[in-house]
N, C-alpha and C positions, 0 to 999 in steps of 0.2 A: 793758441786758435783754439777757444772756446768761446769766442763771441763777446766776453767781454768789455774789449777795447770799442766793438762797435757798439754796444749797447750802452756805454756810459757816454759815447761821445755828444749826444745832447747837453751832458752837464758842461762838457768844456764848452760849446757853444754857449750855453747860457753864463759861463763867467764870463766869458771873452765879451758879451754884451752888458754884462754887467759893470765890467771895468772900466771899458773903452766905450767911449761915443762911437756908436755903429749905427747902420740902419740896422735894424733886428728884423728882418724878413727875407722869406725866400731868394727875392728877387735882387737883393744885394748880397747874395752869398755864393762862394764857389766854393767847390772842393776838386783837389786835384793830385796826384801822386806819381811818383815812378816805382816800378816792379813789384816789391811790397806795399808801398805806399798809393800804388794804382789797386791793388787788390783791397786795401780797407777802404779807399775812395769808391771803389764798385758796390761793397757790400753796406757802408753806410748810407751812400746815395739811395740805394734800393730799400733798404730798412726803413728811412726816412723821408719818402719822398716831396713832404713839402718843407724841407729844412734845405735845399738847394737846387738852384733854379741851372747854374752851370757846373757841369761834371766833366773832369778831364783824367783820362787814362793813358798813362805814358808807360809803353810795354810793361803794362799790368798783369800781374799774376790774376787768375781769374778763379780758378779751382782752389779749394785749401790743400795746403799740403797734407800727406799722409798723419793720421793722427787729429787733423782739423776738424772736430764736429761739436755743430752746434746750429740750433734752429735758424740761424741766423744766415746760415751759408745753404740751407734747405731751399725750395722753393722759388728756384731762381727765375723760371721763366714767369711764373705768377707775381712775383714782388715786381721784376720789370714792368709787365703789365701794368700794374699798380701805380709807378713811377713815373711811367709816360702817359697816363691816363690823369698825374696831374701838370702834365705837360713842361718839361722842364725847358727853357730856351737854348741850351746848348749841351749834347753830348757828344763828347770829340775823343777819338781811338786814333792812337799813335802807335805804330810798330814796326819794327826793322824785319825786312823779310827774312834775314839771318838770326832774328832772336830766338832765345830758347823757347819763350812763350808765344810764339807766333799762332802754334796752331790752337791754342786756346784761344785766343783773338780772333781766329777765323770762325772758330764754335760759336763765341759771343756774337759776331756779326751775323752767322748763319740764325741766330735765334731772333736778331733785332728784325732780319730782313725778311723772316718766316712772318713776322707779327707787323711788317711794314713801318715799323717804329724808326723815326729818323735820328741819323747821328752825321757827324763829319767822321771821314776816314783819313787817316793819312800815314801813308805808308813809304817807309826810308829803306835806305841801303843798308847794310851792315846788321848789327846785332843789338845784344843789349850794354849798349854803351852810352857815356855822356855826351859824346857827340851827337845822338841823335835826340838824348832828351832838351840840349838845349836847342836844337830846332822845334822840339814838338811845343816848349812854352813859348818860342819865339811866334810860333803857329797860333797857338792856343790864345795868349793874351791880349793880341787885340781884339778878340771876338766877345770879350767877357764886356759885362754889363751895358750892352748894346740895347 
């Protein structure tokens, strides 16, 4: 949790773009993840606001675990403002009402709401389970690349 994964992520994107026939621009890229993958999607997308137009957070961890100390995880509010100034086409948050990460996602939504930053929110029953993640993927996927 030193931020190195997030900081090196553009290298991965560049590698994919160099090896595969991609449309190598923001409007043709999405990032989404479940739980800790949602944590990385959250922090990568705000760290690189011009990299992804579609962001999906599925039961995402928002706050770094104890010991997670990096500039990547700091200044969240300002980085979100910069990210939304770059006008992502979709910012999607899904969380279960019984998920242990529910409160952190409520706090994220409060921050987004305070700045009138647009997002789609989907709340499901149950907790941190595969059933919910399948629902989120089903809801999120049709909204991509519109």
